[in-house]
N, C-alpha and C positions, 0 to 999 in steps of 0.2 A: 711429314704427313702428306704434303702436296706432291712429292715425288712418287709416293706409293700410289696415289690416285692416278697420276699421269701414267704410270706403268700399266696399271690395270686397264685403263681406258684404251691405251694404245694396243695392248695385247688383244682386247676384245674386238677392236676395230680391224686388226690384222686378220683375226679369225673370220670376222664377218666378210671382209674383202675376199678371203679365200673361198668361202662358201658361195659368194656371188659369182666369182670368176669361174668356179667349177660348174655352176649352173648355166653358164653361157653356152649356147649351141656352138658346135665346132665347125659348122659349115661356113662357106664363104658369104652366106647371107648376112652374117654378122657385120660385115663391112659396108652394108648398105647404109644410106644416109639416115634412115629412120632408126636402125639399130645403134648406130654410132651416137646419135643424139640421145637415145635412152641411156646408153652407157655413160655419156658425159654427165647426164643428170644424176646418175647413181654416184659417180665420183664426186660431184658437187655436194650431194647429200652427205656422203661420208666425210668430206672435208668440213662440212658444217658441224657434224657430230664431234669431230676431232677438236674443232675450235671451241665448242661449248664445253667439252670435257676438260680441255686445258685451262679454259677460263675458270671453271669451277674449282679445279685443283689449285690454281693460282689464288683464288679468293680464299680458299681454306687456309693456305699457307700464310696469306696476308693477315687473316683474322687471328690465327694462332700467334703470329709474331706481334700483333698489336696487343693481345692480352698479356704476353710475356713482358713486353716493354712497359705496359701500364703497371703491372705488378712490381716490376723492378723499380720504377720511379716512386711508387707509393712506399715500398719497403725502404728505399734510400732516405726519403724524407722523414718517415717515421723513426728510423734508426737515429738520425741526427738529432731530432727533437727529443726523443726518449733519453738520449745520452745527456743532453742539457737538463732535462727534467730530473734525472737522477741527482745531479749535483745541486740543483735548485731545491729539491725536496729535503736533502740532507741539511743544507744551509738554513732552510726554513724551520726545520725541526730543532736545530741547535738554537736558533733565535727564540723560538716559542718556549723552549725549556728554560732559557735564561730569564725570559719575562715572567714565566710561571714562578720561578724562584723569587723574583722581586715581589710578586703578589703574595707569595706564601709568607715572606718576612715583612710585608707591608712597606717595602721601600718605594717611596714615591706615591703613597696613597693620598697624600694631601695635594698632589699635583706633580707632574713631571715636566722637565725642561722642554720648551718648544722644539729645540733643535733635535733632541732625542725622539720626540714624537714624530717629527718630520722624517727622520731617518727610518724609524720603525715602519711608518706608513708606506714609505717608498719601497722598502723590502717586501712588504705584504703585497703591494700592487704588482711588483715584479713577479712574485711567485704566482699570483692570481693570473697574470698574463700568460705565464708559462704553462700553468695548468689548463687554461682555456685552449692554448695552442695544441697541446698534446691530446686534449679531450676531443677537439675537432678531428684530428688525424685518427684517433681511436674509432670514432663513429664511421669515418670513411673506410677504415680497415674492416669494421664489422659488416658494412654493406657489401664490400667486395669479397671478404673471406669467411664470413660467418660469425656465429656467436662465441666460439671457443676462444678466439683471441680477445674478444671483447671482455670476457670474464677475467682474463689475465690482466688486462688494462685496469679493470675496476679494482683489483687488489692493489695495484700500484698507486692508485689515486688516493687511497686512504690517508697515507702519511701526510701528504701536502694539504689535503682538505682539512684535516684536523689541526694541523699546525696553523693554517690560516685562521681557523676558528679561534684558536688560543690567542693569536696575535691581535685579532679584532677585539676580543674580550679585554685584553690588556689596554688597548687604546680607549675603550669605553671606561674602563676602571680608572685610568689615569687622569681623566678630565676633572678639573676643579669643580665644575658645576654639578657633577654627578653626586647624588645623595649617598650618605654612608650605607644605607640599607641596600641600595642598588650596587654599590661597590662590592659589598659582601657577596651578593648574588653572582656578580660577574666573576669575582675571584674564586668562589666555590666551584662554579661551572668550569672555569679554565683549569683549575687544579685537578678536578676529577678527570677531565679529558686528558691532561698530560700524564697523570698517574696511570691511566688505562693504557696510553700509548707506550709508556716506559716498560710496562709489563711484557709486551711482546716485541718491542723494538730493542730495548736495552738502554743502558744509561750512558755508555761511552760512545765516542764517535766511531770507533771501530765496529762496535755492535750495530750502530745505525747503518754504516756502510755495508756490512754483511747482510743486514736485513733487506735493504733496498736492492742489493745485488741479487739476492735469492728471489725476490719478487719479480724483478725485470728479466732475469735469465730466460724464462720460458718465452717471453715476448721476443727477445733478441734472437732466440733459436728459430722461431717461426719466421721472423723477418729475414734471417740469413738464408732460409730455404728459397725465398723469393728472389734474393739477390744473386744466387748462383745458378739460377735456371737459365 
């Protein structure tokens, strides 16, 4: 873009210089001190215009390069985190499904071993952190590239968000101090959420992988456009 501007500016200036030179009187009076001084001022003015034109062209080239570099950096970061999120969402869904089965069969309703509780809570916190990280990048992508990619990100967030909800409900359900009536409410809500998820995600791991792949493919395609520019 910058080279095109520079070419047009230089061509225009050459044309202008030709017009000015053609308008100069042909007599020897041109070489008088006053006329030479006017000519020098004209040349200086032309040189100033050239400098301004080249500076403007350089600025445009720099601005374009800056935008491309910024897009490339954001696309690279989003691609890396989205790839991690894919595996984290699958892992979180598998865990949530296992915990839902425990609640369905009331395994651990009277209390769950502390080491298992700690492990489950650790997994949930890791998934929450990953969801927060990709969510922040998604907002940045929305600001830079618009709402379309934001809608694609929102579709990808559903699996992890609902899995986190199920895991949290299990942690509440498994507490010894939780009343029986509250345990039943937590269990019912978690099972309803999981049953709804399974209807459109599938039951096997392969189904889950295919689902998350289909949801994230449009995002990766958009990010790839920014990476190859």
